[in-house]
Structures are given as C-alpha cells and as structure tokens.
N, C-alpha and C positions, 0 to 999 in steps of 0.2 A: 141328416147332411153331414160331411163335413166341415170346415172351417179353417178358413186359411193358412191357420196358424199348425191345423192337426196334420193338413197336407206338407204344408213344412217340417213338423218332428215325424211322418214316417218317412219322409222323402232323407234325410239327413238320419234317419237308419239305416236305408233302406242302403245310402252311399257306404257310410264306417263299415256294412256287414260287407259286400262287395271287395272295402281296399285293404278290411282284414282276410279275407277270403284268401285272395288277391296273395297276400304278404305270406302266408302262411304256405299258401299251394308253391311259390313260386323262390321263397326265402331258405328255401333250407339248404342248410350247408353240408356240399353232398363232401367233403373232405378227400384227403389226396394218401397220407400218409398214415403211418400209425406207429407207435410207439411204447416199445413195453418195451416196461420195470420191475425189476426183482430187487428187496430190500434197498429201494430207494439208487440205484444203479441202472443206467437205461443198458439192456442186454440186448435190443435189439432197434432201428429206425429205418421204415423203407417204404415202399408202395404197399401203398391198400391195394394195387392191382396185377402184387407180384404173391403166385401161391407158393405160401410157405409155411412149414408146419418149427414152430421153435421148441424145443423140449427142455424146459428151467429145470430147477431141481424137486418142485412137486406139484408143477401144472405144468401142460402142453397147449401149446395156445396155439389156434391155427389160424392163416387166413388163405380166406377161398374166393376167389369171384366179387370181389370188393368188399365183402363183412368180412369179420375178426369175431371167433368166440374160442372158450376155451373150455378145449373138448373133454380135458380128464384131471383130475387134481385128487392130490393126496388129503385135503383137510376132511373133519368130518360132519358141515354141512352141507356142503355142496352147493351151497346158494350162486358159485362163479358159473359153474358147469352147467345149474339150471336157468340161467340167465339167458337173455334170446339173442342172438347173432348182432352187429353193431355195425352202424354204413352208414354212418355221418359227423360233421367233422364237430366234438366235441364230446361226444358220449366216451362211457370208458365201459372197462367191467375192473370190479376191485372183488379180490381174495382177499382178504386180512390177516386170516392165519398165516397164508405163504407169504403175505407181503410184497402182493404180486398190483401192477399196474396194468393194466392194457387203453389206451389213448388215441381215439382217434384225431387228427389234426387237420 
C-alpha cells in the first residue's frame, strides 16, 4: 500500500514530466532569418523562407523550404556538407577550413 508521501512524490514527478514535455514540444524556436558569414563578414542576411542559393568562395549554401544546408564545400573533411539541414533559431553550421558560419536567428 502506498503511503501519503509516496503518492505526493509520484504526483510531483508526473507533474514535472508533463511540464517539461510541454516546454520541449512547444518551446522550439522556429527562427525566421538566416545569416551567412564568410571570414567574419556577413555576406547574406535574409528570410529563412525565401529559397536561395548562395555561392561563396569555397562553399555553396542552400536555403530551401525553411531549412538551410551546405550542399558543396572544397574543404577536405566535408563535415559541413554532411551536417543535417538546420531549421530552428540558434542552430548553426560551421565550416572551419573556409571560415563560413551559417546561423538561424
């Protein structure tokens, strides 16, 4: 048989789980703008929902249907090309060899 304290602890844990889940699923920052920097200079800043291809010195950045990805890079390791597309505010893709930063705000 459960004691009064046990029931209180179980109820508290369930409530905390429900609140955390609600925050995780509704608190996602969907971001509306994308900024592309090369060598610490902003080369593009615009809407995340305007399809566009940005050709840089060594990278190709693609903005498509609310997501951003690097489709091509001339660097050796290709980490930025293999990075999944980003869609939410605060997410970024970085190509260190070419000094490229793609960030959603």
